[in-house]
Every structure is written in structure tokens, then in C-alpha cells.
N, C-alpha and C positions, 0 to 999 in steps of 0.2 A: 495603625491606623497611618494611613495614608496624607500625606501632608507634605504640601514645596517649601525647602527649606532655599530658602536664598541667603547665598553668601553677604552679601549686603544690603539693608534696608536704610529706610530713615524717614522719618515721622514727618512731617513737614505744615510746621503755623502750628500747635497744636498751642496754652496752655500746660506749662510744664511743669507738675508738684515734684519735684524731687526725692522729698522727705531725708537729703543729708542737709544737713548743715554749710558744709564745706560747699554746694555746690548749691548755688543759686535758680528758685524757680523765678520759670520765667511768663512773660503776659501774652508771650508770642514766641516759639524759640520749638527748636531741631532737636531729638533725637537720630542719632547713627549708631546704626549695628552692624558689623561684620563676624561673623563663625560662631554665631551664637551671644556674643558678648553686648554690650555698648561702649564704643569705640570715642563717642563726643556725644554734650550735652548743650546747644550753643542757642545762638541765632543764625539764620543764614549761613548754616552748615555747607560747605565743599564735600560731597559727596558723588561727585563721579557719575559711574553708570549704576549706583545700587538704585534697586528698584524702590521708590517713592511712593507713599500711602500718606494721601492728604489729612491734613488731621485738623485743618481749619473747621472752628465749629468743636472742640471736642477740646474736652483736656485729658494730658497721657500721664500717667503717672507712676509708680511700682503695681503690680499684681498684687490684690488679697493674700494673706494668708492665716487659714483659715485652722488653728491651732490646737485641734478636738475635737473626733468627730471619729462617732462611733461608726465605720463606711457601711459596715455587713445589713444594719439594718434598714437601710435602701425599701426593700420591699415592703419596707410595711409602717412606710409613710404614713403618718397623721394615724395609725390607728389607736392611739391611748393620748389624746389630745388636752382632755383636763386630766388625766393621772397627777396625782400630788403622793400617791403613795409609792416610795422607790421596789419595798418588795413587791406590790398589786403589780408595778412596772419588770420586774425581775422576772416572776413568775409567767409572762406573758409572753414578754419577749424571746426567753430562754429558756422557760417548764415546757412551754405550750409551744412553739413557735421553733425556736431556734434546737433547742438540739432533734429537729429533724431538718436541718440544710445537709444541705449535698454540695459537694465542692464548688456545681453549678451553679446552686442560689448563691454560694459568698460571691462568684464570680460577675453574674452580674446585680448583685447588692451594693458589690462595691463598684463597677461600672458605671452605673446609675446616676451615683452620689460624686465619682468622679467627673462624670460629663457634666451636672450635672452644677457642680462647682464649679467648674471652664466656662460653661454660660455665664455667671457669675461676676465673674471677673474676680475667682478664687483661683490659683495661679501654684500654689504650693499651700496642701494638705499633712497636717501628722493624724494618720491615723489609730485610734486609740481602736485594736480590735480583741475583744474579752471577747470573744469564739472559735480561739484559734484548734480546733476540735481533733487534727491531726494534721502532718505534714502536707497532704494535697488539698485542705483546702486552704490551708496559710497558699500556698503553689496558685492556688486559683486565683486567690486577691492579693496576689502580686500581680501575677500577670493582667488583671484587669486594671490595675494601676498604668502596669508599661502601658496596652494595650490605650487607655486614656489617652496618652501625654501629659497630663498633668506632675508637680513634681510632689512622690510624697517621703513621708517619714512613717512605715506601715509599723508597728509596736505591736508584737502577738504577746499572746494572751491566752492564759487559760481559759479554756469557755465557763460558762456560770450554771451553766446545769445541770442535776445530781448524776445524769446517766454521763455527763463526760468525762474522758480521760486525759491526760496532763503530761503521763507517761514518755508523750514524745520531745515533752521541755524540762531542764533545760537543751537538754543538747542536739537538740532542730537546729539551737542556734549557729551552732558552727559553720555548719551547709549553709545554712543562711546566709551569712553574713561572707563566707566564699564566692555565693551565686551571686549577691548582689551589690557588697561595698566596700569590694576589691576595686571599681571600676570607679569612671565620674558618669555616671548612667543617673537616671534623676527620679528614681526611684530606691529608697533607703531602709533595709530593716531595722527595728532598733526593739525592747525588750519591755511590756505594757506589765509587769511584776510584782504591782500591788507592796507590799513591804516582803517580799523574803528572800534573806540579805544570800541565802544558796543562791539562787536565782540572778539575784544580781553581779554573783565574784561573778562568774562565765559570762554574765552580759561585759561587764568592766573589764575583764581577759577579754572579749572581741572589740573594746571599743566602740561600743553602742550606748545612745542613751535610752534610759530607765526611766522608764512612767509610774505613776501612783497615784490613785484614785483619791483625796485626802478630805475626807467633812470629817470637822474634829466633835460633832457624835456620837461619830460609829468606830475614832478611828482615833489612834493613840501610836506617838513613838519613844521606845523605848529608849535608853540611856548606852545601848548599843549603837545606835542612828547619830553621838554627838561624837561620835569616835572618829580620828583625823582619816582623811580619806575617808570618808564612806558618801556622805553626801560631797555634790560639788555640783560645774555646772552642765556636767552628763546625766541632774536627777533632772523630769519635769514631776513639778506638783499641780494639778487638775484639781479643780474646786475651789481647796483651800480659805473652804467657810467652819468661820465660828471651831477659828483655834487660836491657843493661849500666845501670852505672847511669849513667853518661851518658846514654841516652837519657831514664831516668826522670827527672834534674834538668832535659832538655830540657823533660822534656810538664811536671813541676810547673809551670816557670819560665814553661810558655806554654800554661796555663789548663785544657787539652786533656781532652776526657772519656772515659776510661777504664769498657769493660764488657767481663767473664769468663763463660765458661761454662764451671758448674762440671764440670756430667756430660762434658761434649763434652770439654774440656779437659783431662779424666783419660783418656777413650775413646781419643781419640789419642796420649798420649801428651804432651802437648804443656807439661806444668806439672812441676813438679818441689820438692824443698823451702825451696825461698821464697817462690814463693806469689802469683806474680801480683797478687791480691785484696793481699795483705799489702805487697804491694809502693808497690803506690797508696794504700794506707792511710799507709805507711809517709812516700811523699812528698807528702803535704798532700792525696791527691785522690779523691773518692766515688767510689768504681769502683761501678756495676749491675750485675745478674744479666741475662744473655740464657739461650734455654732454648737457640739456633743451630742442630738437625737433626730432624727427623723419621724419616730414617731410621733412627735407634736410641733417639728418644724420642717426645719427642708436645709437646700442647701445658699442659705445667706446669708453672704456677712453682713448685707445691709444691715440685718433688723437687730442685730446683736451688735453694733455701731449705734443705732436705735434706742438699743436695749439702755447698753449702758452710758449715755449719757446722761439719761432721765433719771436712770436708777442710782448714780454716782450724787448728783445734784438731789434730789430729793432725800434721801438719807442725810447728809450734811444739814440738812437742811431741820432735818429732825432736828440732827442732834442738837441744830443751833437753837432751834426753839423749845428745846427740851433746857435748854439753860449752860451744855454746854462750851466753857472755854475753849479758842484754840483748836477750832472748826477749820479740817482744811478747807481751802476753795474753791465752789463749786470747777466740775472741769470744765476743760476748752475742747472744741473738737479738732482740731492742731491732735492734742495728748491721746484724743480718741483714735487718729486714722493713727497714727503710730502703732498701739495697741494693733492693728487691723494688718501692720504690716514691718515694722521697725522692731516690735516686739514678737511678732510671732518668727522672722525669721532668726533670731534671737533663739529662741526657743525651743525649733529645729537643728540647730547647729550650724547656719546658713549666715550667719549675718554679718559675714564676708563676702557670697556669696548671692545674695536676694536682697532686697527689701529695700533698698531704694535704686534708683537712678543713677549712678555712678559709676562714673567711666572707668571699665575692667570688671564690670560684676557680670554676671549673666541677663540675658534679656527679658527678663520676667515682666511685660508691659503689658496695660491695658490704657483700651480709647475713650474715654465716654462721651457717648452726643452729649452736646450742651442746648442743642438747636430745638431737643423734643418739650413739650408742652409744661409740663412738670420743673419742667431743671429752668430756662430760662426766663428772666437777665440774669447773668452771672454777676454779682456783684461781692463775693468772696469764693474763694475756689473752692477753697480744706474745706466752709461748710455745705458746698454744693456737695459734696461727696458727700460727707458726714449726714446732711440733714436732710437728702432731697432724692439724692439719683440711689436710681435701683435697679433692676437685674436688666431690664427691658431697655435702659439705657447702656450699659455696654456694650459698643458697637465692635471695638477689635480686641481677642488673648493673645497675646505671642507668651510663649515656656520657649526659653534656650535661645528665642531667631527664629524659630516656630508658628505661625500663624496657627491659631485652635482654632478662633470663632472669628470670623469677619462677618463686616457690613450683616449685624448682630445676629448669626447661622451660624451654629457648630460646622466645622468644617470636617470632613470627612463619617460625618457619622449619618444611618441610617436609625431616624428615630423612631417609622411606623416599625423598623424588625425588636429592638428595641423597644420597644414600647409589647409589643408581644409576646417577646421572651420573661418579660417582666412579671406580666401579666401570668404567665401559665405557672412561674417561678410560685407565687401566692395563693392562685388556686392549690396547686401542688400541694403544700404547707401548712393550706388551711385544709383541703381534703384530709390528708393523714396526721395530725393533727384533733382532729373533728374540732376544732374554734373556730365559734364564728360570730364574725362583723355583724357592728350595727351601721348601714348606711347615715342616719340620721339622729342614732345618740352618739349620746357624746359620753357617758358619766363615765368615768376610768375603773376597769374592772367590772363591769358589770353584762357587757358580750357573754351568750350562753356556750358553756361547752361540750 
């Protein structure tokens, strides 16, 4: 992707949300970037010949981190908006359509999701790929991420359909680690390993992050997972709904990472009033937010922030009204924003590099217009971001010092061409699978085959 990289850039005169307790927020301040990193955050900074971006009337903040997204589902957007049966979902996206994915379909889906994420202020994404059908499919997804300019952790996992082969895994992880994890690039590789300890051992030998989707009704941890060194900060557990207290204690003692998907967990009925996000908080963990699915939603972390705020308050109040004592306090807008930035950076293993506007960190920054009709007047900056802002208010997106969106438009992206390519990919998948969509019907799993 062609963008212009400036060695020095300064954002001038914006409202600055740093998300770093050691770096004060500023009602009016500047952020100076040099060689892709934040050099200073302050007022009236001396910037010499740096390119100036006028941030007046805007909020400057760290880029959002989408901590769980199946990016390969991009061409299936809103295919199953009402689905509430996990196995009906798998039947359609894996058995009927996913089984026919070519590497080019993987490339286009991943690129579409990446660019839509950048457009919505998401600068980092954890790509949970349970469709790694072959090394060629994996390479296509990684090339798409690299071409898009987003920061990403691509987690390689076995495809879900019965026709798929996983004989290339976990052996292919070594090649991928050598190609993507050895340098300082924006795209890295990890393992979507579920509970396969043999695969975990290979991934740990390569210093990889390991993802497990974990729903208490469907999976249990055996005693072997409590052995020293098996669980740790290298693990990411997603969903974490309806799991027993002894498992939460093991997670807390091991320091694993937890990610939750408020809209998706509600869609499938995974969660209840015990509320996985709150369970993680109660056990001293720092849960991050993920979007999970394009088949029902899209690349919009603002929607997840809205859902988390409302669902936590609803669940905790239900517990209080039911007569439970010592119910956790209602969630704050600040806690929601941490889940979408700082906590996501930690889940990706990048907390020393991104997640806050701190001198020395990489310049992953978004600039949000506050003069738009849905946003002004700004009486509380964090509340505005969490409760009012949408993708249309995201003016500028910078990743590692490079501008990826400016003036409300993606930079260097031929959207019309991508539109044509994505439609052709979907048409191919529908043609070879025989699956038929219903433009106005939304009942899950009822489209004709």
C-alpha cells in the first residue's frame, strides 16, 4: 500500500486522551512523532520542520485495538444477522462456504476487514483465523494484512469444516515465524490452537501467542493445564463465558489474557448475568474487547464499547435486584475505553509498544472530529468517545507514523476496485456451494441450499 511516510509530524491543538496515567490528558495539546514513534506529548511543542496536522476541534487518542476478529469472514458480511445457534453458524460459514475458499477469497476477505477496521479507527487487530486450509491460504491472509497497513497478530488455526486438512500444522508455524516474527514489522503470527497441547508446545518453542476460544458449556480444562508453565501471558482465552470459579482462579494465577465480544456473546447466548468481562475484572485480569464476526456485525469497535457499557450495567443491576450483596459497581466510560485500547494492546503482547500516547511508543494515533453534529458540544472527552463517536467521526488514522486515513478517507485505497473484487469472490462462493442468500429474510439458517 502506497503512503507517504514523514520523519516528523506534529498534531497541533487537539484534546489529548493519553490513556497513560503518567502522561496527563490535555484540554489543548500537541503530539510530536518522529520516525514512527511518539517523541513528546505536551502544549505548544517545538517541532521544527515537522509536518503539521491541525487537530483543533478534534480528540487525539491511541488507536483502537480489536482483540478478536475472524477476518476471513469479510465477504460474508451480515449473512446471518439473527443466528443464535453456533452449530448452524458453523454449518453455513465453514461447511457450505468456507470449504470452497481459495487463497484469493482469503486475501480479499482479510483485506476488506483490515481496511474497514482502519476506517473505523482500529489500528491493531488480533485475527483469529480458524480457516487456515493450507500454507497458501495463510500466506494470502498475511499478505492482505501487510498490504493494508494495519498492525495485526494473525493466529493460524485449523479450518472448521470436515473437508479441510490440517496436516501442514503445526509444522508450518516455524516457516511463518521465520518470515513474520523475526523483524520489527507490523504483522506477526501466532497459533489458534484451541486445547491441543502438542500444538501449544510447538508454538511456545517459537515464542508465539496462543489463542483458545473458550465457552464453559462446550469445553473444560483438564488437570494438565494446571501444570507449571502450561498457561501464562502467552495465552489468549476468548469468550470465557459460564466457566467455573476454579478456572477463573487458574487464569488469574497464570496471568492469561482474556478477550470478550459483547455483541457476539449476546448473539449466540453464550453469556449470562455472571458476565465474563466482570468475572475477569473480579479476578484481577484486564479483559480486552473484540468484534468477532462480520456475519452479523462489522468492523466497528464503537459498537462493542456501547454494548459493553450497557450489558455490564444491566447484568450487575439484575444481580442487585435479585438480592445479591456486594455486587460490582457499574462500569465507567474510562474502563470501557481501556478495554478497547490498553487491554487490547496487552492481549496482543504489545503493551510496551502501543495502547497509550506515551513518549517512546509507536505512533498509532486516531484523530476524531468533535465538530460533527452528533458529537458537539464536548463536555466529557472520554464519555464522548465511548458513547457518541462513530466511524464517520474518525478523521485521521496513523499506524506507526504512517497516515492510513486522512480527512475522513482511506489513503491509497481503490474502494471501487475492492468492491468489485469482493462481490466476485462472494458470487464464486455462492455458485460453487449452491448456497442462496435472502436479501430481506433474516431468520438464521433458513436460506435455501
